[in-house]
N, C-alpha and C positions, 0 to 999 in steps of 0.2 A: 471770417474777416478779422484782421488784426485791429488792435486799438488805434494804430496809426492810420490804417485805411479808413476807419470810421470817421476820423477827424476830417479827412478830405472829401468824404461823401456828403458832408453837411452842406458844402457849397460856399460857405463863407471863407474869407482869407484866414488862414491859420496864423495864430500868434505863438511863436516859439521862443521861450526864454532860456537863457543859459545862466547857470550858477556853478561856481566852483565848490565842490563838496568840502565842507570844513571851513569855509570863509564867510564871514569873519570868525565863525565858530561852528562846530557841529550842531549846537543847539539852534543857531540861526538858520542853518540849512533845513532843519526839521520844522521850524516855524514858517519859513518863507515859502517853501514849495507849495504847501496847501493854499497859502494866501495868493500865490501867483495864479492858481486855478480859479480862486474866488474872484480875482480881479479881471479875469478874462483870457488867461493863457490857455492854449489848447494842448501844448506839448512842452515839457521841460527837459532840457539837456542838463545832465549831471556831469560836470567836468571832474574827471579823476586827476588829482594833482600829479604833475610830472616835472622832473628837474630840467628838461630840455624841450619846452613846448614851442617848437619851431614855427607853428602857424599863428601863435598868439602874440599880441602886442603887449606893451608894458603893463597895462591894467590887469590883464588876466595872468601875466607872468608873476606879478607881485602877489596876486591872490593865491596862485599855486605855491609860491615860495612860502607864504605865510601858513598855508594849510600843511605843507610838508614839515614845516618847523614845529607844528603841533602834533606831528606823528600820524597824520592822515595817510593811510595806506590803501591799496586797492581792496584789500579784504575789508577794511573799515567802510569803504564806499559801498561795497556790496551789502554790508549790514545796514547801513543807513538807507539804501534803496529798499531793502526789505521792510524797514520800519515805515518808510514813506508810502509804500504800496498799500499798507493798511489804512492810510489816511486819505488816499486819493485814487480815483479811477482813471485819471488822464494818463496818456502815454508818457513813459519815462525813458529817456535815451541816454546811454553813456557816451560821452565824448572823451576820448583818450587817445593815446599814441600806441603804436604797435609794440614798442618795447615792453611796457608793463603787461600787455596781454600775452605776449610771447613768454615772458618770464613766469606768468601765472600758469600758462598752459592753455592753448587755444580752446580745446574741447572743454577743459575744466572751467575756463572763464565763461564760455558761453552757457554751459550748464548752470553754473552758479548765478550768472546774470538772470537767466530765465527763472530760476528758483526764487530770486529776489524780486521778481516782478518787472524786470527791465524788458522793454519792447524792441529796442534797436540799438545799434552801435554806429558811431561816427569815428573814423580813424583817419585824421587828415593826412598822415604820412604813409598811408597804405595805398599804393597805386593798384588798379584792378589787375594789371599784369602779374602782380605778386599776391593777389588776394584769394586765390582759389581755395587754399586750405581753410582760411577763416570763413570764406563763403560757405563751404561745406559744413563746418561746425555750427555756424549761425543758423543755417537752414535746418539742420538736424534738431536744434533746440528752439526753433520757432522765433528767431530774432531777425529783424530787418537790418541788413548791412547797407548803410547809406554812404554812397560815394560822393565826392566833390568834383565840380567842374569850375574852371576859371575862365575869364574872358579870353585868355590866350589858347584855350583848348581847341584843337583841330576838329574837323568833322569826323575823322576816324576815332578820336578820343571820345567825342560825344556819343557816337554810336556804341562804342565799347562800354562806356559807363551806363548808357541807357539799357543795355542788355544785362547788366550785372547788378545794378543798384536795386534795392527793394525799399518800399515805403515811400520814399521821395528822393529827389536829387538835390543836393546842397549846392547852390550856385554862389560862388564867391563874387561879391559885387565889384571887386577891383583887385588888381595884383597887389601883393603885400600881405601884411599880417592883420589880425583883428584890431579893432580900436575905433573910437568915435571919430567921425569926419564931418567937416562943415557942410559938404555937399556930396551928392552921389554922382557917379560918372554919367555923362551924357550918353555913353555907349551902352548903358545897362539895359534899356528896353530892347535894343537890337540883339544883344547877347541872349536875353531870355527868349526872344522870338526865334532865334536861330536854333536853340535847343528844343523848343516846343515843336518845331517842324519835324524833329527826329523821334521824339518820345511822347508817350501818353502819360508818363509818370508825373505826379505833382512836382512843381518846381518851387523851391523855397530859397529866398535870397538872404544872405548874411554877410557879415564883415562891414562895419562902418555905419550901420543904421543906428542913430542915437536920438532921434526926435520923432514925435508923432507925425510931423509934416513929411519927413523922409519915409516913414512907414506908409503913410497914405499914398505917396508917389509910387512906391513899389507895389502896393496892393492893386494898382490899376492894371498891372500886367503879370503878376506872379501869384502863385497859389498859397504862399506862406512867407512870413517875414520873421527873421531870426535876429534877436537882440541880446547882446551879451555884455560888452564892456560897460555900457552905461548902467546896466543893472548892477554890476559889480561895484561901480563907483557909488551908487546910491545905497548899497548895503552898508557902506561905511558912514552914512550920515548921522547915525546915532539918534534918530528921531522916531523910534518905534515903527519904522518902515512907512511912515506917512508919506514922505517924499516919493519913495518907491511905489507905493500904492497909487498915488496920483499920476505918476508917470505911466505905469502899466495901464491904468484905466484910460489914459489919454491915447495910448497906442491902440487899445481896443476900439475906441470911438473912431479913430482915424481909419482903421481897417474897415470897420462896418460902413463908414460913409463912402469909401472909395472902392472897396473890394466888390 
């Protein structure tokens, strides 16, 4: 059983955090990821900076630009992942785009990721129709390739992703890019229910969740909650991560109360 599978076997709603590797610094990434586990996160997505992050909103785009400006490469992200693996036992997932993976070499990237202690990959711009080669490489090296579904996904697309995704399915809460939003879509529970009728995989909701109250809402009908942009914002607070810690602990409480 993989580390990701073990998270969902626990029965509680999974809290999944996103950080951009190298933002605001590589040292901060090394410090914050173990703290996220301590504060109650179950999985951390490590974002590999990319120059054209089409699924990301302004907050994560700016973090990627800043990290790229400091020379953070895919190779450096792999090295950081390896160092983090020695500090934490929780699942680590790379979130990146297909271009950097293709440039690195699909098999080589999967091999290096596994050697570094990575458990899964999320590639927002890789549709399952074009994912067979990366699926083969990820399976070969014991990585979960996690696909995304949007509220606009058809029944055929849901069935396709359900048969191809491993670990969990990433459900986008709304159409558009990542970023904090004042309220969640009223259609979200129905979307999750529609997917759950087709698959037995865990369903995790991301994009736009930025408060404990929103996380608690999602915990009532999803298996996991993914938070990114608000975490990136709080990493810039310059308060020794105290604001970030209180925020993440608040998310954990909300999930435990509602999940």
